[in-house]
N, C-alpha and C positions, 0 to 999 in steps of 0.2 A: 504493500500500500504506500510505503514511503516513496518508492520509485514512481508510482503513479502520480503522487502529489508533486514530486519533482518535475515530472513531465508536464503536468498541468501548469505549474508555476513558470516553466520555460516558455510555454505557449502563450501565456498571459503577458509575460514580459515582452515577447516578440510582437504581440499584437499592439501593446502600448507604444512600443518603439515605432511601429509602422504608422500608428495614428499621429504621434507627435511629429514624425517626419513629414507627413502630408499636411498637417496643420502649419508646420514651419514653411513649407513651400507656398501654401495659400497666403500666409501672412506676408511673405516676401513679395508675392505677386501684387499685393495691394498696398504695400507700405509706401507712404509718401513722406518726404522730409517735412518734419513739423514746422520748419521755418517758413514754408510756402503758405502765403495767406489764402483764406478760403472765402473771403467776403465777396459779395456780388459786385461791388465797385471794382475790386481788384481783378476779378474774372472778366468784367466788361471792358476795362481798360486794356487788359491783356489780349482780349479778342481783337480789339482795334489794331494793336501792334502786330499781332499774328497775321491778320488779313493784309496789312500793308507791307509786311516784310518777309513773311514765311510761307504764305499760303500757296505760292507758285510751286514750291518744291516739296512741301510737307503736308501731311494730314495727321490728326491726333491718333487714330486707331488703325491706320493702314499705311503700307509703304507706298510712296509715290516716286519722286526723283530721289528723295532722301528717306531715311527710316521713319517709322511711326514714332511719334514723340511722347505719347502719354506714358508715364512711369519713368521718365528720364531721371528724376531726382531719387528714384530707388536704385536704378542701374548705375548711376554715377554720383559722385560727390557734388554737393551744391556749388561749391566754388569752381569745380571743374566745368560744370554745365554752363555757368555764367561766363567763364573765360572763353569757352568754345563758341558761345553765341557772339560774344564781342569780337573775336578775331580767331576764327578756326585755323587759318593758315599759320598764325603765330604758334598755336598749340601744336600743330602738326610738325612745324619746323623745329620745335624744341625737342622732338624725338619721342614725345609721349606715345607709348605703344598703343593705347586704346584709340587715340586720335588717328594715328597712322593706319591702323587696321580699318577704321571706318572709312577713311579717305580711299583706300584701295578697294574696299567692298563696294563702294558706290561709284566705281569707274573714274576715280580721281576728279570728280566733279567739285569745282571750287565754290565754296559757300561765301557769299559777299560778307565783308566785315561790317559789323553793326556797332562800332565804337561810339556812335552817337546816342546810344541808349544809356540812360542813367541806371543806377542800382535799383531804384524804385520801379523803373520800366521793366527791368529784367525780372524782378519778383512778380510783377503783375503778369508778365508774359508766361512765367512758369506756373502761376496760379491758373491761367486759362488752359495751359497744356495739361495740367493734372486734373482740374475739376470742370473745365468747360466743355461744351459740345457733347455731353453724354446723351442728351435727348436725341440729338441728330444721329448719333451712332446707333442708338436703340431703334430709331425709325428706319435707318438704312438696313439694319438686320431684319426688321419686320417685313421689309419689302423684298427680302430674299437675297440679300448680299450687296456688296459694294459694286461700284461701277467697274472696277478692275476685274472683278469676277465675271461680269457679264460680257465685258468687251475684250478680255484677253490682254489686259495691260501688262506692264512690266512686273506687277505683283499679282497677276491674275490667278484665279482658282485658289486652291489651298496654298498659302504661303509656304515656301520651301522649308523655312526654319521651323514652322509649326509641325509639318509632317515629320521632320527629323526628330523633333522633341517627342512626338507621339510614339515613334518607333523605339526611341531610346527608353522612354518610360515603360513601354510594354516589355522590353527585354529585361529591364531592372526588376519589374514585378515578377516576371517568369523566374528569374534567378532567386528572388526572395522566396517564392513559393517552393522551389526545389530545395532550398536550404531548410525551410520549415519542415517539409516532408522528410528530408534526411534526418533531422533531429528526432522527429516523431518515430521513424523507423528504428533509429538507434536505441531510443529509450524503450520502445516496445520489445525489441530483441533482447535487451538485457533483462527485462522483466520476465519474459517468457523463459529464458534460460534458467532463471532462479526458481521457476515453478517446478514443483514435484509431480505435477499431473501430466507431464509430457513424457512420451516414450522416446526411445533413441531415434526412431525414424522421424518423428516430428522435430526433434532438436537438430537432426542432420539437415532437414529441410529449411529450418529457420536460419541456420548458420552457413548455408551454402554461399559460396563466393559469387560476386556479381560478374556476369559475363558481359564485359564492356564491348567486346567485339560483336556479340549478339545484339546488344543495344544499338550499336552503330549501323547494323544491317537491318534493324527492325523497321517495319512499315511506319510506325509512329514517329520515329526519329527522322526518317527520310521525309515524311510529310511536313514536320516542323521546319527542317532545314530548307526544303523546297519553298515553303510559304514565306520564310524570311528573305530568301534570295529573290523570289518573285516580287515581294513588296518593294525591295530596293530597286529592282529593275524597272518596275512600274513608276516609282517615284522619279527615277532618273529620266525616264521617257517623258513623263508629264512636264518636268522642269525644262527639258529640251524643247518640247512642243510650244511652251509658252514664250520661248525666246526666238522662235522662228520669225524672221522679218523685223525684229527689233534691232535697230542700228544705233541705239543710244551710246554716246561716247565716240562715235565714228568721226575721225579727224584726218581726212586724206591729205596727202601732200599736194600743193597747188603749183601750177607752172610758174607763178610769180609769188614770192613770199610777202603777200599782202597782210598787213597788221591792222586788225580792227581796233586793237588797243590804242594804237597810235592815231588812227584817223577818227574813229568814233569816240574814243575816250579822251585822248590828250587834246586833239583839235576840235572835238565836239561837232563833227560833220554829221548832219542828220542822215538817217538811213535812207530817207526818200530821195536824197540827192543822187545817190548811185543806183538804188533800186527803184527806178522811176515808175514802175507799174503797180506798186504796192497799194496805192489809193484809188486806182482807176481800173484795175483789171484782176483777173484770176491769179496771174503770176506776178511775182515781185520784180522779175527781170534781172538777169545777170548783166552788170554794167559792161558796156563796150569800151574799147581802148580810147575812143574819142572822149568819153566822159572822164577818163583818167587824165587825158591831155588838157582838159579844161584848166586843171590846176598845174600839172607838171610841165606844161610849156612855159610856165613862169617860175616854177619852184625847182631848185637844184638844176637849173639850166645855164651852165657857164660855158660859153663858147661852143654852142651846139651840143654834141653828145659828150664832149670832154668834161670831166669833173663830176659826172653823175654816177650814181650807184649802179652796179650790174643789174639789179632788179628793175630799176626804172628804165635802164637801157633796153630791156625786153619790151617795154611798152612802145618805145620809139621804133624798135624793129618791127613790131606788129603793125604799126601805122604805116611805116615806110613800105612794107611788103604787102599791105592790104590783106593781112591775115588776122582772123579773130584770135583772141586769147582763149585757149581751150581750158577754161576753169572746170574743176571737178565738182560735180554736184554733191552737196553734203546732205541736204534734207530731201528725201524722196518718198512720197506717199505712193502706195500701190495704185494701179490704174483704176481699180474698182471704187476708189474713194475720190469724191469731188471736194475740193477745198478752194474757197475764193478769198484772196487776200483783201480785196477792197471791201467785201462784206464785213470782215472782222475789223479792219483798221479804220476805214472811213466811216462806216455805219456804226459798228460796235464800239469803236474807240479803244480797241485792244492795243496795248503797248507791244512793241516788238519783243521786249524781254520776257513777256508772259510765256511765249512759246520757245523763243530762241535763247533764253537765259541771259546772263550778263555779257552780252555781245561786245560791249564797250571795254571789257576786261580781257578779251581773248586775243592773244597773239596769233594763235592758229585756231580757226573756227572749228568747232565740233558740234555734233548734235546733242543739245542739252536735254531735251525732253524725250519721253518715250515715243510720242506721236502714234500711239496705238489707239484702237477704237475705244477702249475703256478709259484712256486718258482724256480723249475728246469728250466723251459722254459725261465724265466727272466734271469737266469744266462747264459744260452746258447745264448741269444740274445745280451748280453752285454760283454761277456768274449772274449778277443782277443786271438787268437791262437798263442802260442809260436813257431815260425818257425825257429828261428836262430839256425844254426848248425844241423838241422834235414832234411836230404835229402828227407824224406817221403813227405814233404810239398812243395818241390820245384816246382812241376808241378802246384799245386793248387795256389801257390803264383803267378806264371806266368799268369795263367788264370784270376786271380783276380786283376792283375796289373792295368787294365783300370779303376777300381773303386777307388774313392778317399778315401773311408772308409777302415779302417784296416780290415784284415781278422779275422772274428769272428767265433765262433763255429756254429752259425746258417748258415754260408756260406758253411760249409762242411757237411751238413746233420744233424745238431744238433736239427732241429725242425721236422724231419721226425718221424712219429708215430712208425715205425718199429724199431727205435733205442732203444726204451724202452719197447715197447709192441709187442710181436710176439708169 
């Protein structure tokens, strides 16, 4: 009986340890730094800061261009999070392992510095990240998933890290179950060996050695191994399918080393000057050599071609030989999708950086956004329509006046299939 009590005590202790382990994981998942304010004013102020500076690349509860942000004060120290928001590149260049890993994980996408934010602004922003937008997240879940799930965005379907965590947890649970069963078998074997009611044949059966080779060849073991291997194969295949056609981070070498950082950033040349069709047509237009010469016939032009840089000399050669500069296209939507620049820029008032990222900081242009269907749909769901001073929207605003929500692109047909596919 003492052995039975010992066995029962071991089982109870193991059960308690398992309960405490999962309670600890649950507490860690929802722990938020106590310094982060929870007031409505702080959350509201933080939402304004988030929408103005972070919304293009981040969401609270899902991956977009960057990681999902909710829970950042649990995953990272508060001071680290604030430093990263203020100037992520400074933290990365300091050699911080976590920052470097994040930078590599998200395709070396540069996050603009936000050193204009005060400490109060940072705390309000973190308040919104941790406590804000929960109603929207619940509503999205009730509708059947996020836009990325529907459209096959860069984080579409089951996020890769979630599936990996699920598989790891299942393996850990299986190992724990095997350990508990082994302890139970060991205790019961000792108890039965000490019993006087067993004959020699029974004792021989109880104490027989485990045939590990037989276990490895058994149908059950083969089924378990096959299931695990199949699960990882399916996971890898799903991850691969969701990356088909996604060119995020693509930065091809161009025939002329043109710097947007210099022209759009330092010299503040408007995008529309070179990309002349962006406000009047479907395409933004790749600038011709003549547009380049509007400036370069006067700039760095000392004694004809003498004294100019080799890259600018290529522009002169293109003009002299009447040959177009063969720029390599960076952003390329599939033929089945229709996108009109003028509709977004001239009518919608969308800034170039919304889709193309901090173009004024790029020495070499790369595809900043995912440009997937899910990414576009998510924008249409969340972008408010600018109706002030535009009579075209007066009737729509009147019809929408009964709704408490602002008029968004989704309310004027932005989610209709024929808008982009016809």
